[in-house]
C-alpha positions in Angstrom: 15.5 4.4 -4.5 11.9 4.3 -5.8 11.4 0.9 -5.2 11.9 0.8 -1.7 10.8 4.5 -0.9 7.1 3.2 -2.4 7.5 0.4 -0.5 8.2 2.1 2.8 5.1 4.2 2.2 3.0 1.1 1.5 4.1 -0.6 4.7 3.3 2.7 6.7 0.1 2.9 4.8 -1.2 -0.4 5.7 0.1 -0.2 9.0 -1.9 2.8 9.9 -4.8 2.1 7.9 -5.1 -1.0 10.3 -5.0 1.8 13.2 -7.2 3.9 11.8 -9.6 1.1 11.2 -9.3 0.3 14.9 -10.2 3.9 15.7 -6.8 4.9 17.1 -7.2 8.1 16.7 -5.2 11.0 14.8 -1.6 10.0 15.5 -2.7 7.1 13.0 -4.3 9.4 10.5 -1.2 11.4 10.5 0.8 8.5 9.7 -1.4 7.5 7.2 -1.0 10.6 5.3 3.0 10.3 5.8 2.9 7.0 4.1 0.7 8.6 1.1 3.0 11.3 0.9 5.9 8.7 0.4 4.1 6.6 -1.8 2.8 9.0 -4.0 6.5 11.0 -4.3 8.3 7.7 -4.7 5.3 5.9 -7.2 5.0 9.2 -8.9 8.6 9.5 -9.6 8.5 5.9 -10.9 5.7 6.7 -13.1 6.7 9.8 -14.3 10.0 8.0 -15.5 8.1 5.2 -16.8 6.2 7.5 -19.0 9.0 9.8 -20.0 11.1 6.7 -20.9 8.6 4.9 -22.6 9.3 2.0 -20.9 5.5 0.4 -22.0 6.9 -2.9 -23.1 9.5 -3.3 -20.9 6.8 -3.3 -18.0 3.5 -3.8 -19.2 2.8 -7.6 -19.6 1.0 -9.2 -22.4 -1.1 -12.4 -22.1 2.0 -14.4 -22.5 3.8 -13.0 -19.7 0.4 -13.6 -17.7 0.0 -17.1 -18.6 3.3 -18.7 -19.1 5.4 -16.6 -16.6 3.2 -16.4 -13.6 0.2 -18.9 -14.2 2.2 -21.6 -15.6 5.5 -20.9 -13.6 4.1 -20.5 -10.2 0.6 -22.7 -10.0 1.5 -25.8 -12.7 5.3 -25.4 -12.5 6.0 -25.3 -15.7 9.1 -23.5 -17.0 9.2 -20.8 -19.6 11.6 -19.0 -21.1 12.4 -15.3 -20.1 13.3 -12.1 -22.0 13.7 -8.7 -21.5 15.2 -7.2 -18.3 12.0 -7.8 -16.3 10.8 -11.2 -15.3 6.9 -12.2 -16.8 6.0 -12.5 -13.2 7.4 -8.9 -12.2 5.5 -7.5 -15.1 2.4 -9.3 -14.2 2.9 -7.9 -10.4 3.5 -4.8 -11.4 0.1 -4.5 -13.3 -1.4 -5.8 -10.5 0.0 -3.3 -7.8 -0.9 -0.7 -10.2 -4.9 -1.7 -10.4 -5.1 -2.4 -6.8 -3.2 0.9 -5.4 -5.5 3.1 -8.2 -8.3 1.7 -6.8 -7.1 2.2 -2.9 -6.0 6.0 -4.2 -9.3 6.7 -6.0 -11.3 5.3 -2.8 -9.1 7.3 -0.3 -9.9 10.1 -2.3 -13.7 9.5 -2.2 -13.5 9.1 1.8 -12.0 12.4 1.9 -14.9 14.2 0.2 -16.9 14.7 3.4 -14.1 16.9 5.0 -14.6 19.3 2.0 -18.5 18.8 1.1 -21.3 16.6 0.8 -21.1 13.1 0.0 -24.1 10.3 0.3 -23.5 8.2 3.2 -24.1 5.2 0.9 -21.6 6.2 -1.4 -18.9 6.5 1.4 -19.8 3.7 2.7 -18.9 1.8 -0.6 -16.1 3.4 -1.2 -14.7 2.3 2.3 -15.9 -1.6 1.9 -13.9 -1.2 -1.7 -11.0 0.7 -0.1 -10.5 -1.7 3.2 -10.8 -5.0 0.7 -8.2 -3.3 -1.9 -5.8 -2.3 1.0 -6.0 -6.2 2.2 -5.6 -7.4 -1.0 -2.5 -5.3 -1.6 -1.3 -6.5 2.0 -1.6 -9.9 0.9 -0.1 -9.5 -2.4 3.1 -7.9 -0.9 3.5 -10.5 1.5 3.2 -13.1 -1.2 5.8 -10.7 -3.5 8.3 -10.6 -0.3 8.3 -14.5 0.4 8.6 -15.4 -3.2 11.6 -13.5 -2.9 12.8 -15.1 -0.1 11.6 -18.7 -0.9 12.0 -18.9 -4.6 15.7 -20.9 -4.8 16.4 -19.0 -8.1 15.7 -15.5 -6.6 18.1 -16.2 -3.2 21.6 -15.1 -5.3 19.5 -11.7 -5.9 18.4 -10.7 -2.4 21.5 -8.6 -1.3 21.9 -7.3 -4.6 18.2 -5.7 -4.5 19.5 -3.8 -1.5 22.9 -2.9 -2.7 22.4 -2.8 -6.8 25.8 -4.6 -7.0 26.5 -7.8 -9.2 25.7 -11.0 -6.9 28.2 -13.0 -8.8 31.1 -11.5 -7.3 32.7 -9.9 -10.1 34.0 -6.8 -8.9 34.7 -5.3 -12.1 31.1 -5.0 -12.4 30.5 -4.3 -9.2 28.5 -0.8 -9.7 27.0 -1.7 -12.7 23.7 -2.7 -13.0 23.6 -6.7 -12.8 20.1 -7.6 -14.3 21.7 -9.2 -17.2 23.5 -11.7 -15.5 20.6 -11.9 -12.8 18.2 -13.0 -15.2 21.0 -15.6 -16.8 21.2 -17.0 -13.1 17.2 -17.1 -12.5 17.5 -18.9 -16.3 19.8 -21.5 -15.4 18.1 -22.1 -11.7 14.7 -22.8 -13.4 16.1 -25.1 -16.3 13.8 -28.3 -15.8 15.8 -31.3 -14.2 16.6 -33.9 -16.3 15.0 -37.1 -15.6 17.5 -40.6 -15.6 
């Protein structure tokens, strides 16, 4: 639930941010704050659960995750062994989403300061530029995230399960159980190197 609530908030923020950039007025600003509310609500729930459950190793990528599971896997097409609940590329994208999202949040807060007090114009201008660049980077990252989920053959069996949370293998006895272990096995099978004859 927190994944889709945060995703909805981010999409609203991107669309309304583009409208604000094009000076489309008060409705765009209100929509932007609705997107911010949804993102902070669901993202805050995810973050609180992350810290309370101490999922540090489960979600934070190490250097091997970043190099083997992302750079080698997607850019060099070298297979890597996946371990744990989340794929290495998922952990790396989680970190990147967090960094960019944090940058957007901080610069957004800076942009609000002139409503309540004085802020030097150059600082406001710099914060706005960084905010806009980070927002575009987030939009590109989100597009790549969705594109890889749809186009990457190993992930296709997972698409429906991402919406309904059910096991894509068709095992009805496991229909209401999390499907992660079976999904990881399916992904690993689909990512095995092709034998040359």
